[in-house]
C-alpha positions as CSV (number, residue, x, y, z in Angstrom):
1,M,54.5,-7.3,-14.4
2,T,51.1,-5.7,-14.4
3,T,48.4,-6.6,-12.0
4,R,45.0,-7.7,-13.1
5,H,42.2,-5.3,-12.4
6,G,38.7,-6.3,-11.6
7,G,37.0,-9.6,-10.8
8,S,34.2,-11.6,-12.3
9,R,31.7,-8.7,-12.2
10,S,34.0,-6.1,-13.8
11,R,32.6,-4.3,-16.9
12,T,29.1,-5.6,-16.4
13,R,27.3,-2.3,-15.7
14,K,25.0,-2.6,-18.7
15,T,24.6,-6.4,-18.4
16,F,23.3,-6.4,-14.8
17,R,21.2,-3.2,-15.1
18,K,17.6,-3.4,-14.0
19,N,14.7,-1.6,-15.7
20,V,13.2,1.3,-13.7
21,K,10.0,-0.8,-13.1
22,E,12.0,-3.7,-11.7
23,H,13.7,-1.7,-8.9
24,G,12.9,-2.5,-5.3
25,K,12.5,-5.6,-3.3
26,I,12.7,-9.1,-4.9
27,S,9.4,-11.1,-4.6
28,M,9.6,-14.0,-2.3
29,T,8.0,-16.4,-4.9
30,R,10.9,-15.7,-7.2
31,Y,13.4,-16.2,-4.4
32,F,12.0,-19.5,-3.3
33,Q,10.8,-20.9,-6.6
34,K,11.0,-24.7,-7.1
35,F,12.4,-26.6,-10.1
36,N,12.4,-30.3,-10.9
37,E,15.1,-32.4,-12.5
38,G,15.0,-32.0,-16.2
39,D,13.3,-28.6,-16.2
40,R,14.4,-26.1,-18.9
41,V,15.4,-22.8,-17.4
42,L,17.0,-19.5,-18.6
43,L,19.9,-18.0,-16.8
44,K,19.0,-14.4,-16.0
45,I,21.0,-12.6,-13.3
46,E,19.2,-10.8,-10.5
47,P,21.6,-7.9,-9.7
48,G,20.2,-7.4,-6.2
49,V,21.4,-10.9,-5.1
50,Q,25.0,-11.9,-5.2
51,K,24.5,-15.4,-3.7
52,G,24.8,-18.3,-6.1
53,L,25.9,-16.1,-9.0
54,Y,27.5,-17.5,-12.1
55,H,30.0,-15.8,-14.5
56,A,28.6,-13.0,-16.6
57,R,29.4,-14.7,-19.9
58,F,26.7,-17.3,-19.3
59,H,24.0,-14.6,-18.9
60,G,21.0,-15.5,-21.1
61,Y,22.0,-19.1,-21.7
62,P,19.3,-21.8,-21.7
63,A,20.0,-24.6,-19.2
64,T,18.6,-27.8,-17.8
65,V,18.2,-28.5,-14.1
66,V,20.4,-31.5,-13.0
67,K,19.7,-31.5,-9.3
68,R,19.3,-29.5,-6.2
69,Q,22.2,-28.9,-3.8
70,G,21.5,-26.9,-0.6
71,S,19.6,-23.7,-1.5
72,C,21.0,-23.7,-5.1
73,Y,20.5,-25.8,-8.2
74,I,23.0,-27.5,-10.4
75,V,22.2,-26.6,-14.0
76,A,23.9,-27.9,-17.2
77,I,24.6,-25.6,-20.1
78,N,26.1,-26.1,-23.5
79,D,29.1,-23.8,-23.9
80,L,30.5,-24.0,-27.5
81,G,29.9,-27.7,-27.6
82,K,31.1,-28.5,-24.1
83,R,28.7,-29.5,-21.3
84,K,29.3,-27.4,-18.2
85,E,27.6,-27.5,-14.8
86,L,26.9,-24.4,-12.8
87,Y,25.7,-23.9,-9.2
88,V,23.0,-21.3,-9.4
89,H,20.6,-19.8,-6.9
90,P,16.9,-20.0,-8.0
91,V,16.5,-16.2,-8.0
92,H,18.8,-16.2,-11.1
93,L,16.7,-18.7,-13.0
94,K,13.6,-18.2,-15.1
95,K,11.2,-21.1,-16.0
96,G,10.9,-22.3,-19.5
97,A,13.6,-21.7,-22.1
């Protein structure tokens, strides 16, 4: 039997790359941004923060905020006709999608 190599972030070097102008500290407004239930958001991974990170295949998906749970939000996405809910930290969300 062979063993599986890599985890959920394997082969994501290009997906999670930042532009040169985006390097450095993350702004506090982005880190603590607020969303209301029903808001449309875009899933965009912030590579500098690993907390509340979803699987790489959902990168770029539009989503709807369902509710807040702790410091994260529960967002609903449509994945090939199936409704899925993800727990996402607000730093990985972008307003309006």
